[in-house]
C-alpha positions as CSV (number, residue, x, y, z in Angstrom):
1,M,-47.9,-96.4,-71.5
2,E,-49.7,-93.8,-69.6
3,T,-48.3,-92.3,-66.2
4,P,-51.0,-93.3,-63.5
5,T,-52.8,-90.2,-61.8
6,W,-52.7,-90.0,-58.0
7,P,-55.1,-88.1,-56.0
8,R,-53.7,-84.7,-54.8
9,V,-52.7,-84.6,-51.1
10,P,-53.8,-81.1,-49.4
11,C,-50.9,-79.3,-47.9
12,P,-51.1,-79.2,-44.1
13,E,-49.6,-75.7,-43.9
14,A,-52.1,-74.3,-46.5
15,A,-55.1,-75.6,-44.5
16,V,-53.7,-74.1,-41.2
17,A,-53.5,-70.6,-43.1
18,R,-56.9,-70.9,-44.2
19,M,-58.2,-71.8,-40.8
20,L,-56.4,-69.0,-39.2
21,L,-57.6,-66.4,-41.7
22,L,-61.3,-67.7,-41.3
23,G,-60.9,-67.3,-37.5
24,W,-59.6,-63.7,-37.8
25,V,-62.3,-62.8,-40.1
26,L,-64.8,-64.2,-37.5
27,L,-63.2,-62.5,-34.6
28,Q,-63.6,-59.0,-36.6
29,V,-67.2,-59.7,-37.3
30,A,-68.1,-60.5,-33.7
31,G,-66.3,-57.6,-32.5
32,A,-67.9,-55.3,-34.9
33,S,-71.5,-56.6,-33.9
34,G,-70.8,-55.8,-30.2
35,T,-69.7,-52.3,-31.0
36,T,-72.2,-49.5,-29.9
37,E,-72.8,-46.9,-32.4
38,V,-72.1,-43.4,-31.1
39,V,-74.5,-40.7,-32.5
40,V,-73.2,-37.3,-33.2
41,A,-75.0,-34.4,-32.1
42,Y,-76.5,-31.8,-34.5
43,N,-78.6,-28.7,-34.5
44,L,-76.6,-27.0,-31.8
45,T,-78.5,-23.9,-30.7
46,W,-77.9,-21.2,-28.3
47,K,-81.0,-20.0,-26.1
48,S,-80.2,-16.8,-24.2
49,T,-82.6,-14.3,-22.4
50,N,-81.1,-11.5,-20.3
51,F,-77.9,-13.4,-20.3
52,K,-79.4,-16.7,-18.9
53,T,-77.7,-18.9,-21.5
54,I,-78.4,-22.5,-22.4
55,L,-77.0,-24.6,-25.3
56,E,-79.4,-27.0,-26.6
57,W,-79.1,-29.9,-29.4
58,E,-80.3,-33.1,-30.8
59,P,-81.0,-36.1,-30.8
60,K,-82.1,-37.7,-27.6
61,P,-79.5,-40.3,-26.7
62,I,-80.2,-43.9,-26.8
63,N,-76.9,-45.9,-26.5
64,H,-74.8,-43.0,-25.7
65,V,-74.2,-40.1,-23.4
66,Y,-72.9,-36.3,-24.1
67,T,-70.4,-34.0,-22.5
68,V,-70.3,-30.2,-23.3
69,Q,-67.3,-28.2,-23.7
70,I,-67.1,-24.3,-23.8
71,S,-64.2,-22.1,-24.7
72,P,-63.7,-18.2,-25.3
73,R,-62.2,-17.5,-28.8
74,L,-58.6,-18.9,-28.8
75,G,-59.1,-19.9,-25.1
76,N,-59.0,-23.3,-23.5
77,W,-61.8,-25.8,-23.4
78,K,-63.9,-26.2,-20.2
79,S,-66.1,-29.2,-19.9
80,K,-69.6,-29.0,-18.4
81,C,-72.6,-31.4,-17.9
82,F,-70.5,-34.4,-17.8
83,Y,-71.8,-37.7,-19.3
84,T,-75.3,-36.6,-19.5
85,T,-78.4,-38.0,-21.3
86,D,-79.9,-34.4,-21.6
87,T,-80.0,-32.4,-24.6
88,E,-79.4,-29.0,-23.2
89,C,-76.7,-27.6,-20.7
90,D,-76.7,-24.4,-18.7
91,L,-73.5,-22.3,-19.8
92,T,-74.5,-19.1,-17.9
93,D,-71.8,-19.4,-15.4
94,E,-69.3,-19.6,-17.9
95,I,-70.3,-16.3,-20.0
96,V,-71.4,-13.9,-17.4
97,N,-68.0,-13.1,-16.5
98,D,-67.4,-11.4,-19.6
99,V,-70.5,-11.0,-21.8
100,N,-68.6,-9.0,-24.4
101,Q,-66.5,-12.2,-25.3
102,T,-67.1,-14.3,-28.1
103,Y,-67.7,-18.1,-27.1
104,E,-67.9,-21.5,-28.9
105,A,-69.0,-24.7,-27.7
106,R,-69.0,-28.2,-28.8
107,V,-71.0,-31.4,-27.7
108,L,-68.9,-34.8,-27.4
109,S,-70.7,-38.1,-27.8
110,Y,-69.6,-41.2,-25.8
111,P,-71.0,-44.8,-25.5
112,A,-73.4,-45.0,-22.4
113,D,-71.2,-47.4,-20.8
114,S,-67.7,-46.0,-21.1
115,T,-66.9,-43.3,-18.8
116,D,-63.2,-43.9,-19.2
117,Y,-63.4,-43.6,-22.8
118,S,-59.9,-43.3,-24.4
119,G,-59.1,-41.5,-27.6
120,E,-60.9,-38.5,-29.3
121,P,-64.8,-38.9,-29.1
122,P,-66.9,-37.5,-32.0
123,F,-68.2,-34.1,-31.5
124,S,-70.2,-31.4,-33.0
125,N,-69.3,-27.5,-32.9
126,S,-71.9,-24.8,-32.2
127,P,-72.1,-21.5,-33.9
128,D,-70.1,-18.6,-32.2
129,F,-72.1,-16.7,-29.5
130,T,-71.4,-13.2,-28.1
131,P,-74.0,-12.6,-25.1
132,Y,-73.7,-8.8,-25.2
133,T,-75.1,-8.5,-29.0
134,E,-77.1,-11.8,-28.9
135,T,-78.9,-12.4,-25.8
136,K,-82.7,-11.5,-26.1
137,L,-84.3,-9.0,-24.1
138,G,-86.8,-10.4,-21.5
139,L,-90.5,-9.4,-20.9
140,P,-90.2,-5.9,-19.0
141,T,-92.4,-5.4,-15.9
142,I,-94.1,-2.3,-14.8
143,Q,-93.3,-1.6,-11.2
144,S,-95.6,1.2,-10.6
145,F,-97.8,3.9,-12.2
146,K,-99.6,6.9,-11.0
147,Q,-102.1,9.5,-12.7
148,V,-102.2,12.9,-11.1
149,G,-104.1,15.7,-13.0
150,T,-102.4,16.0,-16.3
151,K,-99.3,13.9,-15.4
152,L,-98.8,10.2,-15.8
153,N,-95.8,8.6,-14.0
154,V,-94.8,5.0,-15.1
155,T,-91.8,3.2,-13.4
156,I,-90.3,0.0,-15.1
157,Q,-88.8,-2.6,-12.7
158,D,-84.9,-2.6,-13.6
159,A,-84.7,-6.5,-14.5
160,P,-81.8,-8.2,-12.5
161,T,-79.2,-10.6,-14.2
162,L,-76.6,-13.0,-13.4
163,V,-73.7,-10.9,-14.7
164,R,-71.4,-10.0,-12.0
165,R,-69.0,-7.3,-11.6
166,N,-66.6,-7.2,-8.7
167,G,-68.9,-9.8,-7.0
168,T,-72.2,-7.8,-7.4
169,F,-75.0,-9.0,-9.7
170,L,-75.8,-6.3,-12.1
171,S,-79.1,-5.3,-13.5
172,L,-80.0,-4.9,-17.2
173,Q,-79.5,-1.3,-17.0
174,D,-76.1,-1.6,-15.3
175,V,-74.9,-4.0,-18.2
176,F,-76.3,-2.0,-21.2
177,G,-76.3,1.7,-19.8
178,K,-77.5,4.2,-22.2
179,N,-77.8,1.6,-25.1
180,L,-80.9,0.5,-23.2
181,S,-84.1,2.4,-23.7
182,Y,-87.6,1.9,-23.2
183,T,-90.7,2.8,-25.3
184,L,-94.0,3.4,-23.6
185,Y,-97.2,2.9,-25.8
186,Y,-100.2,4.6,-24.2
187,W,-103.6,5.5,-25.2
188,K,-107.1,6.7,-23.8
189,A,-108.9,3.8,-22.3
190,S,-111.8,5.1,-24.4
191,S,-109.9,5.0,-27.7
192,T,-107.5,2.8,-29.6
193,G,-105.0,5.6,-30.9
194,K,-101.6,5.0,-29.5
195,K,-98.9,7.5,-28.6
196,T,-95.4,6.7,-27.8
197,A,-92.8,8.2,-25.5
198,K,-89.1,7.0,-25.0
199,T,-86.5,7.2,-22.1
200,N,-82.9,5.9,-21.4
201,T,-84.0,5.5,-17.6
202,N,-86.5,3.3,-16.2
203,E,-89.2,6.2,-15.4
204,F,-91.6,8.1,-17.8
205,L,-93.4,11.4,-16.8
206,I,-95.7,12.3,-19.5
207,D,-98.6,14.8,-20.3
208,V,-102.0,13.4,-20.4
209,D,-105.6,15.0,-20.3
210,E,-107.0,15.5,-17.2
211,G,-110.2,13.7,-16.5
212,E,-109.3,10.6,-18.7
213,S,-108.1,7.2,-17.9
214,Y,-105.2,5.8,-19.9
215,C,-103.9,2.2,-20.6
216,F,-100.2,1.7,-21.5
217,S,-97.4,-0.9,-22.0
218,V,-93.6,-0.9,-22.4
219,Q,-90.9,-2.3,-24.6
220,A,-87.2,-2.7,-24.0
221,V,-84.9,-1.6,-26.9
222,I,-81.1,-2.0,-27.4
223,Q,-80.3,0.9,-29.7
224,S,-76.9,-0.4,-31.4
225,R,-78.4,-3.7,-32.5
226,K,-79.2,-4.9,-36.0
227,S,-81.2,-7.9,-34.7
228,N,-82.8,-8.9,-31.4
229,R,-83.3,-5.2,-30.7
230,K,-86.7,-5.2,-29.1
231,S,-88.2,-7.3,-26.3
232,P,-91.7,-8.5,-26.1
233,E,-94.3,-5.8,-24.8
234,S,-95.2,-5.9,-21.2
235,S,-98.7,-6.6,-19.9
236,I,-101.2,-3.8,-20.3
237,E,-101.9,-1.7,-17.4
238,C,-104.7,1.2,-17.0
239,T,-105.4,4.1,-14.7
240,H,-108.8,4.8,-13.1
241,H,-109.6,8.4,-12.8
242,K,-110.7,9.8,-9.7
243,K,-114.4,10.7,-11.0
244,E,-114.8,7.0,-11.5
245,M,-113.5,6.2,-8.3
246,L,-115.6,8.7,-6.6
247,L,-118.7,7.1,-8.5
248,I,-117.6,3.7,-7.1
249,I,-117.4,4.9,-3.5
250,V,-120.7,6.5,-3.9
251,I,-122.4,3.2,-4.9
252,V,-120.7,1.2,-2.1
253,V,-122.1,3.9,0.4
254,L,-125.5,3.6,-1.1
255,V,-125.6,-0.2,-1.0
256,A,-124.3,0.0,2.6
257,I,-127.0,2.3,3.5
258,I,-129.7,0.1,1.7
259,L,-128.3,-2.9,3.6
260,T,-128.5,-1.2,6.9
261,I,-132.0,-0.1,6.5
262,I,-133.2,-3.6,5.2
263,L,-131.5,-5.1,8.1
264,S,-133.0,-2.6,10.8
265,V,-136.6,-3.2,9.4
266,T,-136.1,-6.9,9.6
267,L,-134.9,-6.9,13.3
268,Y,-137.7,-4.7,14.1
269,K,-140.2,-6.9,12.7
270,C,-138.6,-9.9,14.4
271,R,-138.8,-8.2,17.9
272,K,-142.4,-7.1,17.1
273,A,-143.4,-10.8,16.2
274,R,-141.9,-12.1,19.5
275,A,-143.7,-9.5,21.6
276,R,-147.0,-10.7,20.4
277,P,-147.2,-14.2,22.2
278,S,-146.0,-13.0,25.4
279,G,-148.7,-10.4,25.4
280,K,-151.6,-12.8,25.0
281,E,-150.2,-15.2,27.9
282,S,-150.4,-12.3,30.4
283,S,-154.0,-11.3,29.7
284,P,-155.4,-14.3,31.8
285,L,-153.5,-13.4,35.0
286,S,-154.4,-9.8,34.9
287,A,-158.3,-11.2,34.4
288,A,-157.8,-13.2,37.6
């Protein structure tokens, strides 16, 4: 005789365990779907000219913000540009106190709505940066020039910087000293053949041909560098010889004389034309 088969009754404890497990999974999925993904910065780049120094990076933030930290090598981190949506940070104030120091920076990423973020945020490190050897030289400016006879004097403006020593701002020449030199490129205005002259000061005094006009530009150079040695060339300036100026003066005087003659003749004709009608009106009275 066969034993009857009864349907299996599910165990209540097992059903409860499955429900709890399913609920936990759903909670994890819901939590993950509400989490904002934080993008880590990349392509960190130093941009520095005459010690004006800015750190740039990518990408533009969407659901996150950035904070920048900078530190001397083996020093402590200092935070700058807190919770910014920009992709650059001016770090000039942190590097000008010691431009010979090597610095490193990092960009930290935070969720946009979390200014009290706990834990260590993701970040990216910049390359090392030494201002004295890596800042680029800005465009030099010719302050004044004068050509007298066979001498041409050219003075270059000593570019200011934000580098400080004992509370005083230093010029580019103050920072680099004899390591900074200038090259003068000059040529006759009537030709294209260039000559060069160099100086460790900001002034040139060179021999030129009397009676010729000259054009010139200048370029700054850091002698000890292997890269970023030269600045862009300045704008071109030109002298004007005295003979040319004399010719211009003569032309101006001649034009002034001609205009004076034309004006005098015109006034004379106008007066003469006004005098004719008055003469005709007076004749009948004299006849009476």
